[in-house]
Structures are given as structure tokens and as C-alpha cells.
Backbone bond lengths (Angstrom), bond angles and torsions (degrees), N, CA, C in turn:
res aa  C-N    CA-C-N  psi(-1)  N-CA   C-N-CA  omega(-1)  CA-C   N-CA-C  phi
1 M - - - 1.455 - - 1.547 109.14 -
2 K 1.316 117.96 130.45 1.450 121.40 178.80 1.497 108.68 -103.31
3 I 1.302 119.13 148.18 1.444 124.80 174.69 1.528 112.83 -75.98
4 G 1.281 117.12 117.37 1.470 121.41 -176.36 1.515 114.39 -80.35
5 E 1.240 116.42 169.28 1.507 121.13 -178.18 1.519 110.74 -62.88
6 S 1.291 117.81 -43.26 1.427 120.02 -175.91 1.552 111.09 -62.46
7 L 1.392 115.46 -36.04 1.512 118.84 178.80 1.485 108.52 -73.30
8 L 1.337 117.97 -38.48 1.417 118.61 178.40 1.521 115.86 -59.59
9 K 1.335 113.23 -28.22 1.469 114.14 173.07 1.444 116.59 -60.01
10 H 1.332 115.65 -39.14 1.479 125.23 175.31 1.568 110.33 -64.57
11 L 1.323 113.40 -38.56 1.471 120.00 -172.62 1.499 110.38 -80.69
12 N 1.336 118.01 -15.63 1.497 117.21 -178.31 1.622 110.62 -93.85
13 K 1.354 114.13 2.69 1.490 115.20 179.35 1.573 106.11 -88.34
14 K 1.256 114.11 171.10 1.439 125.68 177.13 1.527 107.13 -99.53
15 Y 1.377 114.25 137.66 1.477 122.02 -178.04 1.486 106.40 -124.73
16 E 1.334 116.72 -178.18 1.486 123.26 174.10 1.565 110.31 -59.46
17 P 1.246 118.87 127.40 1.424 122.78 -178.33 1.644 112.01 -59.80
18 A 1.417 112.55 144.94 1.400 119.10 176.73 1.536 117.82 51.87
19 R 1.228 116.47 46.72 1.504 121.59 -174.36 1.532 113.58 -135.67
20 M 1.175 117.33 158.23 1.508 120.57 171.54 1.509 105.56 -101.23
21 V 1.361 113.89 124.70 1.429 119.83 -177.01 1.530 106.88 -111.28
22 N 1.379 117.77 137.16 1.443 121.50 -178.28 1.440 106.46 -122.68
23 F 1.392 118.69 144.52 1.475 122.30 179.12 1.537 106.79 -165.89
24 K 1.331 112.96 159.84 1.504 122.81 177.12 1.538 106.62 -92.63
25 F 1.295 115.14 133.27 1.455 123.00 173.29 1.453 112.11 -124.21
26 G 1.310 122.44 95.86 1.433 122.36 -174.11 1.490 108.29 68.13
27 R 1.391 115.06 -124.55 1.391 121.68 174.53 1.502 119.02 -90.95
28 Y 1.376 114.95 -1.01 1.365 122.49 -177.52 1.477 114.92 -100.96
29 D 1.380 117.64 152.78 1.415 127.34 167.53 1.513 108.79 -92.45
30 V 1.396 116.53 133.97 1.380 119.47 -178.11 1.545 109.61 -128.22
31 A 1.416 115.83 138.26 1.440 118.47 176.40 1.515 101.94 -133.22
32 M 1.301 112.79 136.26 1.520 116.52 174.67 1.503 110.28 -139.31
33 K 1.376 111.18 148.36 1.369 119.83 -175.38 1.501 107.97 -106.91
34 T 1.403 121.45 130.48 1.451 121.57 -177.19 1.526 111.29 -101.02
35 D 1.309 114.38 158.14 1.425 119.25 176.77 1.595 110.39 -88.02
36 D 1.347 116.79 -170.04 1.480 120.02 -179.74 1.499 117.75 -62.66
37 E 1.348 110.63 -23.04 1.505 116.38 177.31 1.412 115.43 -96.54
38 G 1.336 120.74 1.71 1.456 125.47 178.70 1.507 115.38 88.25
39 N 1.353 120.65 13.49 1.393 128.00 175.31 1.523 111.83 -81.83
40 P 1.297 120.81 125.44 1.538 118.57 173.64 1.528 110.11 -57.61
41 M 1.295 116.95 130.42 1.500 118.28 -179.73 1.619 110.05 -119.57
42 L 1.331 119.39 -33.21 1.418 124.67 -177.51 1.521 103.69 -120.34
43 L 1.349 116.96 136.31 1.398 122.81 174.62 1.560 114.33 -132.98
44 F 1.396 114.84 133.00 1.412 123.81 179.46 1.495 104.68 -123.78
45 I 1.406 115.11 125.45 1.425 116.49 -176.64 1.615 106.95 -138.73
46 G 1.269 111.96 129.10 1.548 120.07 -177.23 1.430 110.29 170.55
47 K 1.311 115.01 -133.21 1.518 124.40 -176.79 1.571 105.04 -121.04
48 A 1.301 112.53 130.36 1.481 120.70 179.08 1.510 109.09 -85.60
49 N 1.324 116.83 143.54 1.507 121.13 -178.98 1.510 103.74 -97.47
50 E 1.355 119.56 -173.31 1.425 126.32 -179.15 1.485 118.17 -57.13
51 E 1.363 112.90 -29.49 1.540 118.80 179.68 1.485 110.83 -88.19
52 G 1.434 120.87 -5.54 1.424 123.46 -176.18 1.507 112.21 91.07
53 M 1.245 118.62 4.55 1.555 120.23 -179.43 1.568 105.68 -84.10
54 I 1.270 114.01 137.47 1.461 119.59 -171.74 1.532 106.76 -98.76
55 K 1.341 111.97 129.18 1.491 118.71 176.29 1.565 102.11 -107.28
56 G 1.369 113.58 118.72 1.438 118.31 -177.80 1.609 110.04 167.67
57 D 1.228 116.59 -130.64 1.500 122.08 -177.53 1.443 114.45 -108.34
58 H 1.338 114.89 150.65 1.524 122.18 -179.08 1.564 106.22 -124.35
59 Y 1.362 111.34 134.40 1.448 123.16 177.38 1.422 109.69 -130.56
60 S 1.445 115.58 149.51 1.464 122.85 -177.73 1.450 104.70 -131.06
61 R 1.430 115.72 137.49 1.458 121.17 -177.36 1.526 109.84 -92.63
62 R 1.325 115.23 141.28 1.487 121.43 170.24 1.533 103.67 -110.05
63 L 1.331 112.75 114.10 1.455 120.04 179.88 1.616 111.32 -126.39
64 L 1.381 117.20 106.76 1.393 115.95 -178.41 1.517 110.18 -112.58
65 K 1.302 118.66 135.98 1.437 122.36 176.87 1.545 108.34 -120.33
66 D 1.352 113.94 158.34 1.481 118.26 173.77 1.423 110.89 -91.14
67 A 1.277 121.60 -173.06 1.418 128.30 -175.32 1.586 112.53 -61.66
68 S 1.264 115.18 -31.04 1.490 119.25 -176.38 1.554 109.82 -87.82
69 G 1.358 118.18 -8.33 1.423 121.53 179.74 1.485 116.34 99.96
70 A 1.282 119.83 0.40 1.462 128.52 -178.44 1.517 106.01 -75.97
71 V 1.336 115.60 136.72 1.463 120.27 -179.81 1.550 112.23 -75.74
72 I 1.295 114.32 126.97 1.500 120.80 178.48 1.456 110.25 -95.78
73 K 1.364 116.25 -43.76 1.472 121.06 -172.60 1.531 107.58 -141.90
74 D 1.312 118.26 132.01 1.489 122.34 -176.14 1.601 106.77 -147.65
75 H 1.243 118.83 99.90 1.464 119.90 176.71 1.494 110.78 -152.66
76 W 1.323 115.87 160.75 1.504 126.04 -177.45 1.477 109.09 -103.79
77 D 1.412 117.90 131.54 1.426 121.22 175.59 1.519 106.94 -109.39
78 Y 1.297 111.40 137.44 1.582 118.92 177.61 1.550 103.81 -80.68
79 K 1.440 112.99 126.91 1.429 117.42 -178.81 1.530 112.11 -108.71
80 G 1.261 121.37 -0.86 1.478 123.02 175.78 1.523 113.15 117.35
81 K 1.283 112.34 -170.09 1.436 121.34 -179.49 1.550 110.21 -83.73
82 V 1.349 113.26 151.07 1.465 120.33 174.72 1.497 109.79 -129.16
């Protein structure tokens, strides 16, 4: 599964720092973990079970910044099924 443009719009926003954020995206349940700056870094997308655990796909974000804080590299890696 590839991350589409409409989902990337959600992932490029800032959220509450160091939290797990859950939301519905179309027919999928999404959970993402943010870093200390509020950037989503881990993404789980699929169907949530009764305990809230998502069964589906796992993605990890690679976000590199230079000394001034400008983004050098920003992309999502597919890590497999969860």
C-alpha cells in the first residue's frame, strides 16, 4: 500500500508533541506517533480491533534537518504488516 497525496496532507501537519494520534481516514483507521516537535514519525493504517490495535500496514518517517532547521530529507518508508 502506498501513501496517497490526500493522506500526506494530514501527515504534513503539526500535532501535539510526543503523542499517539488516532483518526479515521476513509474506510481505514489510522494511528500515528509524533516526535517532540509534533511531526508524525510512525504511521499505522488498517482496521482497529476491539482494543484499538491496528491490523494493517506500518510506515516510518525519515526526516533530516540541517543545523538551521531546514528540511533536507523527508520521506516515508514501508516497514511491513502489523
